[in-house]
N, C-alpha and C positions, 0 to 999 in steps of 0.2 A: 120608521120614517127618518130620513136624513134631513133634519131641519136646521142643522148647524154646519156651515161650510167653511173650512179652513182653506185659504188660498196662499200659494207661493206668490212671489212678486216677479222676480226676473225670469223671463222666459215663459211666464204663465199669464200675467196680466199685461206686462209691458215688454217690448222688445228693447232691452237695455244693452244689447251687445256692443254697440259702438262706444258708449261711454265707459263700459267696463274694460274693454280691450285697449282703448286709448289710455286709460288710467294705469293699466298694467304695463303697457309699453313705456309710459313716462317713468314708472318706478324702476323698471329694468334699465332704462337709459341712465338713471341716476347712479346705478351700480356699475355702469359700463358693460352690462351684459347684452350681447347681440339679441335683438328682438326677433323672435321666430315669425313664421308666416302668420297672417291674420287668423287663419282657421285654427292654428295651434293655440292661439290665445282664447279660443272659445272655451277651453278647459277652465278658465277663470270664472265662467258664468255658472253660478249655482253654489259650488262648494265654498266653505269658509276661506277667506283670502290667505290668512297666515299659513294654513295647511297647503294651499296651492303653491305659494312661494317656496315652502320647504320641499314639497314633494316633486315639483316640476323642475326646480333649479338647484336642488341640493343645498339650500340655504340653512344656516344654523338658526336656532330659535331667535337669537338676537338680531341677525340680519333680516329674518322674515318679519319680525316686528317692525324694524326700520323700513322695510319695503312697503308695509301697509301704511306707515306714516307718509311716505312719498306718494303712494297711490292716492291717498286722500287729499294731498295737496292739489292734485289735478281734479279728482272726482268732485270734491266739495264745491269747486268754483265752476267747472265746465262739464265734467263727465256726467254728473247727475242729470243734466238736461239733454244729453245726447241719447235720446230715449223717445219711445213712442208707444201709444196704446195699440194693442192688437185689435184688428177689426172685430166689432161686435161686442167688445168688453163692456162698454157702458150700458148697452141694451140688455146684456145678460144680467148685470148687477141690478138694474132697474126691475127686471122680471123677477129675480130672486127676492128682492125687497118686497115687491107687491104680493108675492106668494107667502110672505111671512117668514122667510128664512133668516136666520142669524148669520151674518157675514163677518168673518174674522180674517185678518192678515196674519200669516205665520211665515216669516222670512228670516233667513240667516243674515240679511242686511241689517246694519244698525238701525234701531228704531228712529233715530233722529233723521236719517236719510229717507226711510220708508214713509214717514209722515210727510216730508217735503214733497216726495214724488206723488203721493195720493192727492195732496192739495193742488199740486201743479196741474194734474190732469182732471181736476174737479170731480174726483170719485171718493174723496175722503169720507163724506157723510154717509156712504153706503155701509161703512164698517163700524161695528159696535166696539171692536178692539183692534189695535195695531200692536202685534207682538213680534219682536225681533231681537237681534243681538244687542249687546252693549258695546260701547266703543273700546273697551279694554280687552276685547276678544272673549269675554265671558258669554256663554249661551249662544255659541255659533253653530254647534252641531244641530242638525235638523230635528233629531229626536228631542233634544233639550228644548228647542224652540216650541215644538208641538206640546210638550208637557207643560211648559210655561203658559201657552195659549189655553190649554185645558183648565189649568188652575185659575188663570185670569178670567176666563169665561164662566167659571163655576160649574163646569160640566161634571156630572156624576155618572151619567149613563153614556158611555162611549159609543154605543151603537147608534146614537143620534148624530154622530159627527162623521164627515167624510173629508179627506184631504185631497186637494187638487194641486198637481205640480207637473213640471216638465222633465225632471231629472230623477235618476235612481235614488238620490239622497232624499227626495220628497217621499218616494214610495217606501224605501227602507225605513225611514223615520216613522212613517205612519204605521207600518207593520210592527215596529218595535213598541209603539204606543197602543197597539191593538185597535187601530182604526182601519176602516176600508179606505180605498184610495182610487183616484182617477188620474191617469196619465194623459197629458196633452202632447200631441206630436207637432204642434205649430211652434213650439219653443226650441230648446237647444238639445233635447234628448231624442234619440231615435225610438221608433216603435219597438225595435229589438231590445234596446236598453230598458224600456219601461216594462216589457213583458218579462224579461229576465229578472227584474227587480221584484216582480210579483204584483203589478198593478191589477186591481179588480176590474177596472174598466179602462179603455183607451179611446180617446176621441181625437178628431182631426181639426176641428175648428170650434169657435165660440158658439155657433148655432147648435151644433151637436151637443156641446157641453151643457148649454142651457136646457135643452130638451131632457137630457139625462138627469140633471140635478132637480128638475121639476117633477120628474117621474119617480125618483127614489124616495 
């Protein structure tokens, strides 16, 4: 029985694309780097930020760290609220809670922002634990976040846990931690990406996700 559910945040519970892309564009402008098309900025949604600035724009470690500082200048004030809950998320969390499921957030976003977002959308109380990255770029890899969430939750039997996310990083992190996983296609990863990463299940909306989680 999967009675413990780990949820990703961006692209899984909330449609955070505008805030993340606007924050990334702000940081790139600070460096005088031409901002790519909006769709290209989707690559910032999900993976750790410092790695995205390094890998996508060839930044040094030092410049990538500074880019994250610039990113947060915008995100902490405005970008964090350029965000919305996906349809059916609150109903899903309510159903899971009523069914006795333990609900945990496992995100590569810094915990300080994750807590703010959950409270902003009035869903904070559904979560027994909020597990995320630290502000100094520690614990940003999804596998590290999942391991931290397992430790924080006190899980000893990993067969009880399932990870829900929208990107390959969520699925690969779950596999590395020996957890089953569900990929959601309503976020920022395609069905092909999720299949190739090895998702055990794939769903297209929150209603399908709710039914699956209550059945497992």
